[in-house]
N, C-alpha and C positions, 0 to 999 in steps of 0.2 A: 654557282655552288655545285660541285661535282662529288658524288659519293663513289669512292674508288675501292675496289678489292684487289689486293696484290697476292698473287700465288707465290708461296715460298716453299722451300724444301730444305730439309736437313740432309747433308751428304757427308760421306767420309772425307776427311781432310786430304787434299791431294798430296800433302807432305807426309802422310802416314802410309804404311804398307796396306794395300787393299787386296782382298782375296775373296774368292767365292766359297760358299759352304760346300762341303763334300757330298752332302746327301741330295741336294736339289739344284745345285749350281746357281743359286741366287746370291746376291751380294751379301757377304757377312758384315753387317753393319755394326756388330759389336767388336769387331777385330781392329777397328781403327778409331781415332779421335773423330768426333762429329762436329760439323760447323754449319752455319747458315751459308748456303751456296753463294759465292760472290756475285754471280749474275742476279740473284734475288735481292742482294743488298742494293744493287743499282736500280732494280725495279721499285723497291721501297723508296729509295731516294727520289726517283722521278715522281712518284705519287705525292711525296711530301712537298716537292717543289711546285707541283700543280696546285696543291692546297695553299701554299704560301702566296703564289701569284694571284690567287682568288681571295686574298685577305684573310686566310685562316678559316674560311667557310668550307662546308663539306666535311667529309670524313674519310679516313683511311683505315680499312680493315684488312688484316692479313689472314689468309686461308692456307692451311696445310693439311696434308694427309700423312699420317705416320704414327709410329708407336709413342709411348709415353716420353721417350727420350727427345722427341721432336719439340717438346716444350722449351728446350734450350734455344732452338732457332726462333721460336715464337717470341721469347723474351728479348732476344737480340733485336728483332724487328720493332718490338714495342719500345725498346730503349732508344731506338733511332728516332721515334716520334709517332709511330702508328698509334691509332686511337684504341683499337680493340682487335681481338683475334677470334678465329673459329678453327677448332682443331678436330678434324675428322679422324677419330681414333677407333679402330676396330681390327681385331686379329684376322678377320676375313679378308683384309686387303693384302696380306702378305703374298708376295709373288705375282701381283697383278701386272699385266703388260700395259703398254701405253694406251691402248683402246679402253681397257677396263678402268685405268686410272683417270682418263679423261671423262668417262661416264660418271664415275663417282664424284669427281670434282664439279662437274656440271650440275649434278643433283644437289651438291652442297651449296653451290652458288644460288640455286633456286630457293634455298632457305634463308638467304641474306636479303632482306628487303631493301628496295631502293637503289640497287646497284646500277650505276650508269657506265662505269668504265672498269674493265678488268685488265690489269697489267701483269705480265709474266716475263721471266727471262726467256731468251730464245732457246736455250737448252741447258740441261743440268749436267754437271761434271761427272756424275756417277753412271749415267747411261748414254748421254749425248744423243738421245732420240730426236729431240727438237720438234716433236709432233703434238705434244699435249695441248698447247694453246689453240692450234688450229682444230684439233679434235673437239675441244670444248666449244669453240665457236660454232662448229657444225652441229653439235648436239643442241645448242641453245638457239640456233637459227640467227646468229649475230654476225655482222661484218667483222672481218679480221684484218688487222694491219700487222704483219709479221716482220721480224728482223729489222727493226727501225733504229735509227741512230739519233733522231731528234723528234720531239713530240710537243704538241700544244693543244689546248682545249679551249674553245671559245664558241659562244652562241649555239650550244648543243651539238657541236661537231668536233671531231678529233682530227688533227692534221699531223702527218708524220713524214719523215724522210727515210727512204731505204736506199742504201748504197749497194750496187752490184758491179760486176765486171763491165757492164754496159753503160754505167753511169749512175747518177743519183735521181731517184724517182720520188715525186711528191704524191702522197696518198691521203685520201680524205674519206671519212665515214661519219654517218650520223650516229649519235649515241642512242642506245647503249652499244658498245663495241668491245672487242677483245684486241689487245695490243701485246706483242712480244718485243722486247728490247735487246739490243746487243751490247757489247762491252764499251762501245763508243758513246753511249747515251749520256753518261755523267761519271763523276767520281763520288762515291757514297761518303756520307759524313760518318764521323766516329761518334758513338754514343757518349753523351756527357754524363758526369756523375749524377746530376739531377735527373737525367733521362733514365738512367739505370735504376735509380730508386723509385721513380714514378712507374716504371714498367711493372713492378711487383704488385701494384694496386689496380692495374688495368684489367678490364673484363676479358676473360677467355672462355668462350662457349665450346663445350665438348659435344660432338655429335657422333652417333653410331650409324652404321649402314641402314639399320631398320628405321631410324628416325628420318632419313632422307629418301626412303622408298627404294633402296637398292637391295635386290634379292641376293642371297648367298651364292647362287649359281651364276651370278653375273660378274663376279670378281674372283680374285684369288688364283694361286698357281695351278690348281687342278682344272680351272676353267679358262686358262689363258689361251689366246689364239697362237701364241708363239712360246717356245720353250728352248732352253739351252740343253743340248744333248751331251756335250763334252766340253772340256776346257784343257788347254795346254799352257803351262807357265811360259811367260815371255823369256826367251833365252837371254843369258847374261851378255852384256856388251863385250865385244872382243877388242883387243888393242888395235889402234889404227895403224895403217901402213906408213912407215917412215921413208922419207925420200932424202937421201944425202946429196947435197948439191956439189957435184964435182965438175961443174961446167955445163951440165945438161939437166939441171934440176927443173927448170921451167918446162922443158919438153917432156920430162918424166911426169910432171904434174898433169900436163895436158893429156898425155896418153892415159893416165889413170882416170881422169874425168870422162874421157871418151869411152873407156872400157866400162865405166859404171853408168853410162848413158845419161850423164848429168849435162854434158854438152854435146 
């Protein structure tokens, strides 16, 4: 029986136009449609599969930090089959960097009793920092297995596979531990109608920074260790160069690729 906490995050839909706010250069989360990050869906799916392999024993809790709107992401995870949720909701979190976010989530995890395994996505699509799972593990003093493509839990240990340019490595740690998964871990299930209806009745615990012992000066934009100083819009795409084949088309293409340092 394994009690699992899955870290999830609501992010702007990658198909929506995303922009930064003009006053502080933070991501304008109200300017785009919001969704549960796809990599977090895979993290939830993996937790559910572990529970299923254990005969339905144990529990799956999802944890997120964000504004009221993040409830939508919570409900999506609950509709997939997670048992309950914890929502760290506090205006003081706005503009926090990865170190501050990791600290706040680590403190929130401390408020969830019996946690044996923490599963997260390897990186979120809105920031692509990829550091929060490792930061949490460091704060909690737990072993970390990051960027894994395969995962199993047995006899109080977690075993995982990590694929790199140098090959596939097998990792192992004693529970409790923190794991981050990549897009190869699984294909997440679609919530059923029954799951969607059941999610409305599942427990969602709301926590504030004060309730988990995080001081106001430990988080937030004003106290962040890194800030965005300026932003330049991405230039529009230009039309590609056309090559008319009049007998030398192949050579012309090779010359172009060489000039672009592609070959």
